[in-house]
PAPA-320823 format. One record per residue (C-alpha): x negated, y, z negated. Coordinates in steps of 0.001 Angstrom, whole numbers, plus 500000, padded with zeros to 6 digits. Last residue first. Layout:
! residues N
XYZ;...
This chain:
! residues 369
506760513056592650;508768514960589514;509804512149588083;506718510700587609;504968513500586311;507642513812583707;506842509849582449;503229510569582391;503624513807580165;505924511744577829;503654508840577763;500689511167577030;502586513168574315;503501509842572852;499598508297572771;498630511637571449;501017511362568421;499788508078567987;496263508754567585;497450511890565335;498903509458562928;496355506902563199;493934509774561878;496343511280559377;495941507407557798;492135507134558158;491874510637556013;494249509313553460;492649506031553430;488890508044553146;490442510358550393;491741507390548257;488177506032548768;486605508871547323;489232509254544730;488771505287543540;485164506245543643;485047509279541344;487718507306539410;484772504425538867;482194506899538070;484501508623535774;485244505192534117;481486504131534184;480486507092532126;483650506937529762;482010503318529028;478545504705528825;479903507552526352;481499504589524385;478763502299524181;477024505684522918;479737506413520234;479527502404519168;475629502745518783;476230506022517056;478604504447514559;476264501336514317;473628503851513374;475905505440510775;476957501823509309;473224501402508648;472137504782507069;475479504080504842;474418500772503870;470888501838502963;472430504621501198;474385502461498938;471316499611498544;469239502543497183;472554504026495016;472187500514493559;468291500125493026;468404503349491633;470933502205488612;474011504523488899;474547507374486269;477371509133487888;475699512485488954;475632512133492589;478086509125494450;478734510840497693;479490507874500401;479591509015503765;479105506982506342;482056504312505933;482985502013509253;481087498697508535;481928497878504889;480960494242503782;477859495214502042;479870498795501145;481314496972498141;478622495191496766;476739498337496432;479669500375495044;480689497367492478;476867497195491297;477206501092490669;480553500802488965;478434498675486383;475779501304486029;478500504045485291;481378506000487030;481470509090485328;483274510835488356;480749513359489205;480512512629492739;483023510432494272;483511511523497865;484577508922500460;484171509616504312;484479507083506770;488157505446506000;489365503147509343;488045500044509136;489579499364505340;489759495603504182;485901495201503122;486424498455501481;489666498107499758;487352495891497115;485328499136496190;488337501011495486;490198498014493527;486520497800491413;486362501317490937;490132501167489103;489533497768487140;486502499315485509;487938500531482693;485374501986479530;482565503143481557;483876506727480651;487525506362481030;486562504847484685;487553506901487094;487098510489485191;487622513218488196;484907515235489730;485095514243493104;487887512108494286;487668513014497889;489262510866500771;488063511184504303;489277508939507107;493024508179506655;494916506694509657;494847502984508838;496797502393505235;496721498562504674;493968498126502057;494242502157501447;497029501868499159;495408499287497059;492374501241496816;494036504225496012;496183502888492958;493278501611491355;491830505049491497;495367506556489871;495355504123487536;491696504389486464;491860508214486041;492747511139487673;492400514771485597;492110516957488871;488605518616489411;488879516740493381;492405515478494996;491539516172498741;493140513960501389;492210514169504724;493271512141508291;497109512335507074;499708511280509454;500677507229509213;502361508522505745;503763504864504061;501211503344501982;499266506550501818;502240507636499323;500959505433496720;498020507606496242;499822510673495171;502160508794493428;499300507438491272;497463510979490983;500913511754488800;500241509061486391;496580509945486114;496859513466485584;497043516961488087;495144519860486965;494953521237490082;491771521803491027;491882519760494517;495331519101496023;493949519438499576;496300517767502376;494712517627505707;497051515746508293;500691517562507707;502818517362510764;504126513705510446;506187513705507195;507538510009506154;505905509578502696;505416513243502123;508698514435500195;507356511511497475;504225512872497157;505645516581496897;508076515605494015;505087513487492152;502764516894492643;505114518956491172;505602517095488038;501432517164487923;501230520372488281;500878521710492014;499018524506494734;499015523539498198;496048523736500522;497544522944503821;496103521849506985;498326520429510138;500708523696509561;504132522234507939;507301521884509979;508181518295509381;511393519048507869;510969517640504693;507363518808504486;508272522489505477;511332521945502604;508880520848500106;506549523532501064;509278526556500150;509948524891496966;506449524975496192;506444528226496764;509396528949495024;508269527902491243;510495527279488291;513198525577490414;510563523269491618;509936522656487664;513642521581486787;514139519747489505;511056517489489464;512044517093485814;515261516021486176;513933513553488935;511282511992486922;513819511386483757;516046509552486824;512825508358487364;512286506931484447;515836505813483767;515700503543486687;512644502151485834;514019500849482603;516963499724484279;514974497639486812;512760496212483857;515972495117482389;517361493687485444;514254491730485926;514034490764482775;517172489112482925;516717487322486305;513399486361484679;515059484759481640;517579483185483758;515132482008486043;513312480348483043;516601479017481357;517460477014484583;513689475939484958;513647474788481344;516943472841482082;515693470998484774;512504470363483313;513953468742480192;516875466917481894;514506463286481405;513091464298478697;516458465133477106;518235462194477898;515213459775476257;515682461768473103;519388461465473388;518959457908473704;516715457772471015;518902459743468779;521762457629469618;520050454521467848;518812456379464865;522134458032464008;523461454476464683;521618452593461852;521834455771459489;525833455501460090;525807451731459794;529018450670461651;526502448825464005;528030450637467496;526833448645470617;525277451114473253;527725451533476516;526750455197476716;530407456566476310;530493454030473318;527453455712471621;528990459116471967;532453458006470754;531256456669467717;528885459371466894;531532461884467569;533808460152464827;530951459684462476;530327463403462786;527364464558464667;524267466605462959;522311463645462172;522240463030466525;520070466493466767;520950467373470323;517598467223472135;514797469965471998;514166473296473547;512787475744470808;508975475697472485;510113476545475857;512203479379474156;509511481193472477;507198480470475338;509644482318477868;510416484867475883;506525485921475308;506143485406479214;509056487561480262;508217490442477659;504402490377478858;505431490647482323;508154493362482188;506180495792479730;503962497419481706;506316498318484593;505212500079487543;507315502326490006;506885501725493119;509672499033493799;511949501656491943;510662504511494128;511063502649497388;514685502187495868;515215505894495332;517941507209497892;519383503737498699;518996502550495333;520858506078493975;523386505260496158;524179501661495569;524301502622491940;526812505205492536;528894502893494136;528907503292498580;
């Protein structure tokens, strides 16, 4: 196995997750520049011999006057170029995209290698986080844990949590975790199938982490409680993309029941997104949005949606209890039937034994007579 193959085997998922902000813009700019530069060959640049050869190869008459022959050949070259242009552009774009992909992959690889060096260094300074990482990798954690980390070790912990199944409740609050590290914690929810509760209150999360949680929870079906309280998730109202992704997720996730967004600098615009998101969600029964500057009308809509969801939850629980009651009754009836069948079987066996006993007694009596 090559060094590159080994690296990809260990960190391929991280490479896929690591965003490259330069890739799309660079590829698009290069495409526009190259498309604009594509043009047919200039017949005037050809030598006289080349000019005659090109015309003869195309069964076109050579006049012997260079200017006239140049015009004739240029028309032919322009027509040929137009026919081939789409194919040329497609080929060039594929080459550019492949080159951009390789360049982006190399940037991501360098970033991950740098991160790995940082993580190894930080873990080496903290025996407690090294202890926790070993427990996580061995699936030997307690079900609930409060872990002290910084932004670098939070990133390492998130990567190690991808396949962990022993930890169901993780508290990383008040750790000063930055926005970039927060995205790694969010992305682990794409893979982890054990976490039910995640708390990240009072950190330094922002737009990118908020967006990552929205994207990850679209496919997560185990997390029930998420706390992001006291994090500036909109850059003080300047960027709503994170909260928009989070509220868009509300219509796709049917497991989440509790979301804490208290004092997250959301603003009035976020209130509109939250109220709309809750219109299509039927499972969230707790959504804390206090101290966010939401309009009263949107707060009322959120409250109404939560009340409806809780009512729906109670109705589902009542149906479930009824189903369980019916199931218990059916089980009791089946048990009674089984007992009756067993009693009847025992009676038949006893009667058969008595029949055999009487037959034996008659046989012995006949032998004596």
